[in-house]
N, C-alpha and C positions, 0 to 999 in steps of 0.2 A: 405279538411284537411285530411291528412293521421292517419290511426289507429295507436297507438302504437304496436311494434314488440314486440310479446310474443315469446319468446325461450324457448328450452328445459332446458337450465341451469337455467333460472329463475323459471321454473315450478318444476324442481327438488329441488332446494334450498327452494322455499317457503314451498313445501311439508313437508321438513324436518324440518323447523322453524314451521310451523303450527303444527305438530304432534309432535314436541319436541323430536325428535330423536337423541339421541346421536350419535355423528360421530367422527371419526378420520380422521383430516387433516393432509396429509404428504406434508411436504414442500421441495421443490426442494433440499434444503440442507440436507435434510435425516431428520430433525426434525419432530416429531410427535406431534401434538396436540389434545387433546381430550376435548369434550365439546358438547354445544346446540348451534346450530344458533340462535342468536338472532336478526339478521337483514342482509341485504347485499344491494348492490348496484352494478353498471356497474363494479365498479373497487375493491370492498373491501368485506370482510365478517367479522361480528363481532361475536365472538365465546365467550359463556361463560363456562367455567370449575372452575376448583379452582380459577383459576384467568380470568380475561377478557382479550381478544386477539383482536387486530384489524389487519386483515390479508390481504395483498393486493393479490389479485387474480392472478396476474402474478407471484407469488411465490408459488403456490399451483401446486403440481404434482397429488395428488388424494384426494378425499373424499371418505371415507367408512362409510358408515351407520353402528352402532354396533349392529343393529337387522334387520330384514327382513322388508322391505318396503312394506306396504299394501295399498292399494288403490290409488296407483300411475298409472293413467290412461294417456297410451301414445294416445289414441283414441283423446282426446281433443286436445293434441299438433298437431297432424296430420291433424285434421280438420282446425284448426286454419293455419297452414302451408299451406294448399291447398287454403284457402279462399285469402292469402296473393298472392299466385302465381295467381289465378284468377281475381284479382284486380289490378294487375300490369298493 
């Protein structure tokens, strides 16, 4: 049985969600949506601001946290990535 892949995108979004960090999501058409990430999956992000927005990831150009990100540890991501390479 294979282990689920844990990627950098999921780790980043999950950190923003758990810390309730306000973000600005820049959409490919130039629209900016501000709020807090309430949830996400492989294809979409649920953002709560003045309104609730369901955003397809393929339409996202950039996600910018509105404050400094603390305790986001790249070491864990790198260790998991190395484990996947070794276990292939």
